[in-house]
N, C-alpha and C positions, 0 to 999 in steps of 0.2 A: 453327320453333318457337320463341320467346321466349326468351330466358335464365333466366326466372324458374322458367319450365313445364319446362324441361330442369331446373334443381337439384330440385324438387318431385318428378319423376320419379327422380331421385336419391337424396332423402330416401325416396321410398318401396320405392323398391329397396334400399336397406340396412335397414330394417325390418322387408322382409320375409323377411331371413335375419340376424336380431339377432346372436344367438350367433355366428356365422362372422365376420361383421363386427366386432365385438369384438374375436375370436383373431385376425382379418386387422391391425389397429389394433394390435394387442400389440406388437408390432416397431417400430414406429412410436414407439408412448406408452416404451417402454423407452429406445428411442434418446435422443429428445428430454430428458426425466427425467435419463438418465444426463449427456448433453452440460450441460446446464442445472446439473446439481448440480456438475460438475467446474468449471466456470466461474466460479460464484458463490465456491468455495472457492478457488478461484485468486484472483482477483479483489479479495475479503475482505482474502487474506494480501496482495496487493500494496499495496491502501489502507493497510493495518497501517502494512507497511514505509515509504510515503512519506508516513505521519503522523509517524513516529518520526522521519524524516530533518526533516522540519520542525520537530520540537521541538526537535532539536538546535540550529536555524539554518542556514539554506542557505549554499553558496559558503565553507564554513571551510576554513581552515589550521590543523592542529596544530603548533605545532614546540616540542619538546620537548628536554632536555639529551642529548647521547647516549648512549654505553655505552662508557665505561673500561676497560682493562686495568688489572689489578692482580696483579703478580706472577703474570703468564699466566694469570691467572682472568679471563674477560669480566662484568665489573659490569653488574647491569641500567639499564634505562633510568632516566635522573633519580638516579643516584648520585651524581652530580658536578652541581651544578648551573653552567651554564655560561652563563645567558640573565639579562640583566638589562632594567631599565627603557628603558633608552638604547637596546638595540637594537630594543626594540618603536620607541618612536619616531624612529629610522631609517626603518624600514620604512615608517611612514606615511609619509615624508618623503619617501622616494627611491625606491617602487616606485609607478608611476601606479597600475595595476590595484588597490590595495587602498585598501579603505571605511575600513577601523578597524586599526589593532594592539594587541591589550591585552596587559602584562601580568598575571599571575595569578598569586600562591598559595593553596592550598589546604589541609586539613589537618583532623583532627577534633578536633570540641571538645564542651563539655557548657552547655547554657544553661538558666537555671534563673528563672522567673518565678515568684515566692511558694512556696508547697509542693509546684511540678510543674516536675518537669525532664526532659530529652531530650537526648541524643547524637545529634550532626548534623552534616552536611558545611560547615566554616566554607570561605567563599573568601574573598580579598581582592581588592579588584576596583578599577576605574576607571571613570567614566560609559559611555565606549563599550563593554563588556561587554553593557549589554544590550544595544544594537543588534546586537552581534555573531550572539549568538545569537536574534536575533528575540524576543526576551522584552521583557512589559511590566508596568508595577506596575498591579496591578487596584485597590489604593486607597491614598492615599498618594501620594509620589514618589519622582523617582530622587536619588541623589547628588550634591551640587553639586561645582562644581572646587574650590572654599573649604572645602568639607569633607574633601577629600581633600588637600589642600594642608596641612591644619592637623593631621590625623588625630583627624576629632569620631569622638565615641564615639555613630554611628548605625548602625542596622541596618534592613536590608530582609528580612523572613521569605519564605520559598517557603511553599505553602499548608498543607504538612502539619503544619511545625511550628508554623505559626500556629494552626492547628486543636488542635493537643495542648495547647499554651502558653496559649491563652486559649479554650476551649472556650464556642460561642455569644458571645464578648464580642467587641469590638470592640479591636484592640491596640494602634492608633495611640497615637502620645503617651505611652504606657504603658513601664515600664520594664524590662529583663529583664537578665540578668548574664551574662558569658559570659568565662572566662576570670580570674575574680572581679573582672569590671572592670563596672560599670555601662555599659549601653546603650541610648539611646533608640530606637523604634521608630519609623521615620519614614514604611515603606510595607509593604505584602504584593505580593507577585509572584503575576501568574497562572499559573495551575495550567497546570503543562508534562506531565504523566503518567510515565507508566514506562518505561525506554527497555528491552523485553524483551530485545536480544540481552546487554544487559549486566546486565538483574536488578536496576538499580537505580532510586528513583523520585526524579526531577530537583526535585520540592516538597520533599524532604529536607534543607535548608539552607538556611543564612542567611547574607547578602549583607555585609560592610563593609568601607571603604575601604580600600586596599591599603597606604597610610601607617600605617592606625591597626592593622592586620593584621602588621606587619611591629615595629610597636610595642611592641603590648598583647599581642598573642594567638599568632599561630604564628611571631613573630622571634626566640624567645630561644634555637631550638639552630642558627639559620643561622647560616653559616662570615662571610657579609656581607651589611649591611642594602642592599646595591644589588644582590642576587642573585633570580631569583624561580622560579618552578616549570614556570612553559612560558607562550606567548603565544600566542593565541589572534588570529586573522588572517581577516579577512574580506574576500573579493575582488568586483569588481564584477559578474563574472556566472561560469557554468560553465566556460565558453568559456577564461573568464582566467585558470583555477585551474594550467595546465600552464605557462604562461609567467611568474605570478607567482612559482609556486615554484623556477625556475631563478633569477630575479634575486633572490629572497629567500637561495638558499644562495650564490649569490655575495656579495653585500652581507654576510653574515655571517660568512661565510671569508677578508672582508676585517677583518670589525671584530676578532673573533680572530682575527689573526694568524697563519691557518696555512699553514703553506706547501702548494707542490705535491707530490701524492703522500702527501699526510697527513690520515688519517680523520677530517670531521667531527665535530663535538665537539657537534652537536646533529640533530635527526631530525625530519624535517616530513612530516606522513600527513595524510590527509581523514580526520575521524572517522566521517564515512559511506559510505565506501568499501564496507565490507564489508558495508554494509545496501545499496548498488545493486547490488551480484554477488547478493545473496543474492534480492533482488526481479526480477532478470534470470531467476537460476535459477528461480524460482518460475513468472514468468513463462513458461517454455521449458517448464517439469512441466505449467502449466496446458493449453497447445497441446498437447502429446502426451497428455496425458490424453482430451482433448476432440474428439481424432483418432481415438483408440482408440475415444472412445463411440459418435465417428460411424459406424461400422463397422456398427453394429446398428439405423440410419438405411437403410444398405444393403441390409441383410438382410429389412427390414421392406417395402423397394422391392418386394422379389423376391417376398414372400408377396404385396403386393396383384398385383404382374403376374401372378401362380399364380391366383390368387382370379379375377379379369378374365375370366381364360383358361377358366375351370371355369363362370363365370357367363356368358359370350358364348355356350358349347355348353349351357347349359340352356337361355337364350332364342332359343333361334335359331329357332323358331317367332314366337313375339312379332317378332323382327327381321326374318322376313319378310312377316311381317302389315301391320307400320307399313310396309315398303317399297310394300307394295302398295296401303296406303292415300293414298302419293304423300313418305314422308317418305324424304329425300334421303340420298346419302350421307355429305353435311355432317354434316346432324342426329344421325345416327346417332354418326358420329365422336365429336361434341361431347357427345354424352347418354353412352356410356360412358368420357370423360375428364373429364367432370367428376364422374362416378359416384367416380372413384379419384383424382380429387383433393381429393372433399369427404373419405374416409374418413384421405386422410392428412392432411388441415387439421385435421378433428375429435381425431386421431389427437395431433397435434402442442399442442394449444391442452389435449388432457388431460392430455399429458408434461411440458408446462412447470407444470401446475398440482401433479403429482407429484413433477417436478426441485424448485420451489423448498420444497413442504412437506419432501422429503428434505434440502434444502441446508438449513435453518432447524434441525432434529433433531439432524442430525452437527454442527453449529454449538452449539446446545445442551448436548449428551452431551458435547465433547470439548473445549468453549471456547474454538473457533474465529473468528474472523471472518466473518462473512458480508456478501455485497453480490449484490443480483442485479439486474444490469444491462439496464435498459428495450432497451438494443439487443441483449442477447444472445438474451431474450425474442422480440423482433419477427424478428432473423434466425433463429431456430428455426422459427417458425409457416413464414415465408416458404420456408426450405430445406424442410421438412415439404409445403407444396404442390408445391414443384419437384420433389420425390421422384416425388410423384403424376401429375405431367404426362410424365415421364420415365419411368416403369416404366408406367404407362397406357395411352400414345400406341398402342404396340405391339395390343393386348388391342382398343383401340379402332377402330383403321385395322381389323381382323382384323373386327369384327363389318360395320364399312360397307362391305368389302369382298364379304359372301357377297352368293351370286346367288341372288336372291328368290324365283324357282321351286325351286329346292333345298332352300333355309331353308322354304319352305311343306309340302312334303314330308318334312321332318327329323322322326323320332320318338323 
């Protein structure tokens, strides 16, 4: 008997008991749909976290002033500035794993253009900042080294600020006022999006040269013109982050003349470490939910076995007749095995469609990111077929071992 003929007989047997076949496939459908939905939700969350990590910049270290004690009370991070531009230069010069080390200042500012105005975050930076953040200028250009050294009154606008102050217009070359000082817009930054964990729009910012920030915008209440708010350090690879942290810590302790046993007056952290931990926990939860949902597939497989055993009993005379006409045991084994596998594969395909629809429905209602991986779809269908082979083998084997004479006498 040809494989095509075997498949045709299997479909005919399924159509002969359509309602029973549909109910039999229900366990497979529910199991596959649950797995696809859980994996789609989990993968979507992981991709969102990965995108946020990329938006912050890869392989970053954030160095902030420490938490000093005052009268027995421990002050917050950054309460007493201790970092300087020279610290950043020393890190970039003496730590081999470092790509760039950027001194940075930041603070709230009010920017005005014509009769439009907006409160935003003002960052004082050097040219290496955009490299550290993996941030590109969408239109216009970056700061030049000369503009930083001469405290030029130039500004880069985040996409949100540009859209608010220049709705529908090109801001390049236009004038804005920041801290009552006129600035020329030389570029607009590419969109970075929102950091969900912090709830902050990264595009709601303006960047000016660090020297300009110190002299004209953010430096009025600073203790010293040499101090900065924090250092942003980009290292070569993920593997280099640990060694770079140790070298930077030793270097800064030497530069700040901290004796042995004295607490660091700075803190070194990884901006995306918490996000990576969140991604790992999301991934583990996805695997757990997918494993729980897979139990439905096993239950569906058991129902397939039960129905196939019933089918063998009902079709005993048919089996005996086929044997009398020359069907071999292998033909009968293949016939019932193909029938069970066909039921499971059809259930798997329907389950995939139901799971995709459920995932997008949940995502739309809850506002969650969804990603249906082609690999998960293929794996679900293949696993459904494997369930059919595994649980359909015993009924098929039982059918192939029936005695033809006893089968023909069966009522």
